[in-house]
C-alpha positions as CSV (number, residue, x, y, z in Angstrom):
1,M,-6.4,-32.4,37.7
2,I,-6.1,-34.2,34.6
3,F,-6.3,-30.9,32.6
4,G,-3.5,-29.4,34.8
5,Y,-1.1,-32.3,34.1
6,F,-1.8,-31.7,30.3
7,V,-1.1,-27.9,30.4
8,L,1.8,-28.6,32.3
9,G,3.2,-31.3,29.6
10,L,2.1,-29.1,27.1
11,I,4.4,-26.3,28.4
12,V,7.4,-28.6,29.0
13,V,7.2,-29.9,25.4
14,I,6.9,-26.2,24.1
15,V,9.9,-25.2,26.2
16,L,12.0,-28.3,25.1
17,A,11.1,-27.6,21.5
18,S,12.1,-24.0,22.0
19,I,15.6,-24.8,23.2
20,K,18.1,-24.2,20.3
21,Q,21.8,-24.9,20.5
22,V,24.3,-22.5,18.9
23,N,27.7,-23.9,18.8
24,Q,31.0,-21.8,19.4
25,Y,31.8,-21.2,15.9
26,E,28.3,-20.0,15.0
27,K,25.9,-17.3,15.5
28,G,22.1,-17.3,15.5
29,V,20.0,-14.7,13.7
30,K,16.6,-14.5,15.5
31,F,13.4,-13.0,14.2
32,R,10.1,-12.5,16.1
33,F,7.1,-12.2,13.8
34,G,9.6,-11.9,10.6
35,K,11.3,-8.9,12.0
36,Y,14.9,-9.1,13.0
37,V,15.4,-9.3,16.9
38,E,18.8,-10.1,18.1
39,M,22.1,-12.0,17.4
40,M,22.2,-15.2,19.5
41,Q,25.5,-16.0,21.1
42,P,26.9,-19.3,21.5
43,G,25.2,-21.7,24.0
44,W,21.5,-22.8,24.4
45,R,18.9,-20.3,23.6
46,L,15.1,-20.1,23.5
47,V,13.2,-19.7,20.2
48,F,9.5,-20.0,20.8
49,P,7.5,-21.9,17.9
50,I,5.2,-20.0,15.5
51,I,6.2,-16.5,16.9
52,E,9.8,-16.8,16.3
53,S,12.3,-18.2,13.9
54,W,16.0,-18.3,13.6
55,R,19.0,-18.9,11.1
56,N,22.3,-20.6,12.1
57,I,25.2,-19.1,10.4
58,D,28.7,-20.4,10.4
59,L,31.5,-18.3,11.0
60,R,34.4,-20.6,10.1
61,V,36.6,-19.9,7.1
62,K,34.9,-21.6,4.0
63,T,36.6,-22.8,0.9
64,V,35.1,-22.2,-2.6
65,D,36.6,-23.9,-5.5
66,V,35.9,-21.6,-8.4
67,P,35.2,-23.7,-11.5
68,S,37.4,-23.4,-14.7
69,Q,36.3,-20.4,-16.8
70,E,36.9,-19.6,-20.3
71,C,39.0,-16.4,-20.6
72,V,40.4,-14.4,-23.3
73,S,43.7,-12.6,-22.6
74,K,44.4,-9.1,-23.5
75,D,46.4,-10.4,-26.6
76,N,43.3,-12.6,-27.7
77,I,44.4,-16.0,-26.5
78,S,41.8,-18.3,-25.2
79,I,42.6,-20.1,-22.0
80,K,41.0,-21.6,-19.0
81,V,41.6,-20.5,-15.3
82,N,40.4,-22.0,-12.1
83,A,40.9,-20.8,-8.7
84,V,40.2,-21.4,-4.9
85,L,38.5,-18.7,-2.7
86,Y,38.7,-18.4,1.2
87,Y,36.1,-16.4,3.0
88,K,34.2,-16.2,6.3
89,V,31.1,-14.3,7.5
90,V,31.8,-11.6,9.9
91,Q,28.3,-10.2,10.3
92,A,25.7,-12.9,10.4
93,E,22.8,-10.6,10.4
94,K,23.9,-9.0,7.0
95,A,24.7,-12.4,5.5
96,V,21.2,-13.5,6.2
97,M,19.1,-10.2,5.4
98,E,21.2,-8.6,2.6
99,V,21.6,-11.4,0.2
100,E,19.8,-14.5,-0.6
101,H,22.2,-17.6,-0.4
102,F,25.3,-15.7,0.2
103,M,27.6,-18.7,-0.6
104,Y,26.2,-18.9,-4.0
105,A,26.4,-15.4,-4.5
106,V,30.1,-15.3,-3.5
107,S,30.8,-18.0,-5.9
108,Q,29.3,-16.4,-8.9
109,L,31.0,-13.0,-8.0
110,A,34.4,-14.6,-8.0
111,Q,33.8,-16.2,-11.3
112,T,32.7,-13.1,-13.0
113,T,35.5,-11.1,-11.5
114,M,38.0,-13.5,-12.4
115,R,37.1,-13.5,-16.0
116,N,37.1,-9.7,-16.4
117,I,40.5,-9.3,-14.4
118,V,42.3,-12.0,-16.3
119,G,41.1,-10.3,-19.6
120,E,43.0,-7.3,-18.6
121,F,46.5,-9.0,-18.8
122,E,48.6,-10.5,-21.6
123,L,49.5,-14.3,-21.4
124,D,52.8,-13.9,-20.4
125,E,51.7,-11.5,-17.4
126,I,49.0,-14.1,-16.6
127,L,51.7,-16.9,-16.2
128,S,54.2,-14.8,-14.5
129,Q,52.1,-12.4,-12.3
130,R,49.6,-14.9,-10.5
131,D,50.0,-13.3,-7.1
132,E,49.2,-9.7,-8.5
133,I,46.0,-11.1,-10.3
134,S,44.9,-12.8,-7.4
135,N,45.3,-9.9,-5.1
136,K,43.3,-7.8,-7.6
137,I,40.5,-10.1,-7.7
138,Q,40.4,-10.4,-3.9
139,T,40.3,-6.7,-3.5
140,I,37.3,-6.5,-6.0
141,V,35.4,-9.4,-4.5
142,D,36.0,-8.3,-1.0
143,K,34.6,-4.8,-1.6
144,E,31.5,-6.1,-3.4
145,T,31.0,-8.7,-0.6
146,D,31.4,-6.3,2.4
147,P,27.7,-5.2,2.5
148,W,26.9,-8.7,2.6
149,G,28.7,-9.2,5.9
150,V,31.4,-11.5,4.3
151,K,35.1,-11.0,4.4
152,V,37.1,-12.6,1.3
153,T,40.6,-13.4,3.1
154,R,42.4,-15.0,0.0
155,I,42.1,-15.9,-3.6
156,E,44.5,-18.1,-5.3
157,L,44.8,-19.1,-9.0
158,K,44.9,-23.0,-9.1
159,D,45.7,-23.7,-12.7
160,I,45.9,-22.0,-15.9
161,E,45.0,-24.2,-18.9
162,I,46.9,-23.2,-22.4
163,P,45.8,-24.7,-25.8
164,D,48.4,-27.3,-27.1
165,D,49.4,-25.3,-30.1
166,M,50.1,-22.3,-28.0
167,K,52.2,-24.6,-25.6
168,R,54.4,-25.5,-28.6
169,T,54.8,-21.9,-29.5
170,I,55.7,-21.0,-25.9
171,A,58.2,-23.9,-26.0
172,K,59.8,-22.6,-29.3
173,V,60.2,-19.0,-27.8
174,A,61.7,-20.5,-24.7
175,E,64.1,-22.6,-26.8
176,A,65.1,-19.4,-29.1
177,V,65.8,-17.5,-25.9
178,R,68.1,-20.0,-24.5
179,E,70.0,-20.4,-27.8
180,R,70.1,-16.6,-28.2
181,K,71.8,-16.6,-24.7
182,A,73.9,-19.4,-25.3
183,I,75.4,-17.7,-28.5
184,I,75.8,-14.2,-26.6
185,L,77.8,-16.2,-23.9
186,K,79.8,-17.9,-26.3
187,A,80.8,-14.7,-28.2
188,E,81.7,-12.9,-24.9
189,G,83.7,-15.8,-24.2
190,E,85.6,-15.7,-27.5
191,T,86.1,-11.9,-27.1
192,I,87.8,-12.4,-23.8
193,A,89.8,-15.2,-24.9
194,S,91.0,-13.2,-27.9
195,K,92.0,-10.4,-25.6
196,N,94.0,-12.6,-23.2
197,L,95.7,-14.2,-26.4
198,S,96.8,-10.9,-27.6
199,K,98.1,-9.8,-24.4
200,A,100.1,-13.2,-24.2
201,A,101.4,-12.9,-27.7
202,Q,102.7,-9.3,-26.9
203,E,104.3,-10.8,-23.7
204,L,106.0,-13.6,-25.6
205,G,107.1,-11.2,-28.3
206,K,109.1,-9.2,-26.1
207,N,111.7,-11.9,-25.4
208,P,112.7,-14.1,-28.4
209,G,113.4,-17.2,-26.3
210,A,110.1,-17.2,-24.6
211,L,108.2,-18.5,-27.6
212,H,110.7,-21.3,-27.7
213,L,110.3,-22.2,-24.0
214,R,106.6,-22.2,-24.5
215,T,106.8,-24.5,-27.5
216,L,109.0,-27.0,-25.4
217,Q,106.5,-26.8,-22.3
218,T,103.6,-27.7,-24.7
219,L,105.6,-30.7,-26.1
220,N,106.2,-31.8,-22.5
221,D,102.7,-31.8,-21.6
222,L,101.7,-33.7,-24.6
223,S,104.3,-36.3,-24.2
224,S,102.7,-37.2,-20.6
225,D,99.9,-38.8,-22.5
226,K,100.6,-41.5,-25.0
227,S,97.6,-41.6,-26.5
228,N,98.0,-38.2,-27.9
229,T,99.5,-37.6,-31.5
230,V,102.2,-35.0,-31.6
231,I,102.6,-32.7,-34.2
232,I,105.6,-30.7,-34.4
233,G,105.2,-27.4,-36.3
234,I,108.4,-26.1,-38.2
235,P,108.6,-22.2,-37.9
236,L,108.6,-20.4,-41.4
237,E,111.8,-18.7,-40.7
238,I,113.6,-21.9,-40.7
239,L,112.0,-22.8,-44.2
240,R,113.0,-19.4,-45.4
241,A,116.6,-19.7,-44.2
242,Y,116.6,-23.1,-46.0
243,E,115.6,-21.6,-49.2
244,K,118.1,-19.0,-49.1
245,M,120.8,-21.7,-48.4
246,K,119.7,-23.4,-51.6
247,K,120.1,-20.3,-53.7
């Protein structure tokens, strides 16, 4: 009688110890005698001790902070680049059986790929084409991790650290570009102004009294502000007429 209770209690303990819970966002990979048996869906599942084992795999999107990597751009400039990687497991059995520590493997692959891809671009391209570089890294990493049952959803370059002397050089280049644009705009404005003045002079020259009226109008505008100093110019014709009278 006592032996029967003992056996019954032992069976209950074994059954309770065999119950494993798989959450909704997880999948369980079940092995029997070391051989893959099945994929355990969410819920309570039985895994008998000794003869069976299991691995619980989280299927949610994971975030990996790719540490700063020393990279050399195509134009031989040393920079530091870091990024963030988003991925998720889509085939739990492959993530367990095809690669050891898939999280570490994905991180190392992302670091190596980022260094290689950044080295294919010049510094100006790295600064202005972040999305293109990120997409290229994502395509390569996603292709390499596909046999592991891992899907890389996104990679973003977070920060690009440039040496201080290169920052000063870039600032000088940007300042020179702005000065060039300012000079070009000023020259274009002067060209347009000279053309308009030429047209105005032609119109004023058609009528002898037009220039006189324009002069009077200018004097009237100046007289409205008492703080201005008015300088009246004497036409050369008057001075020449005066010289002729003296002779």
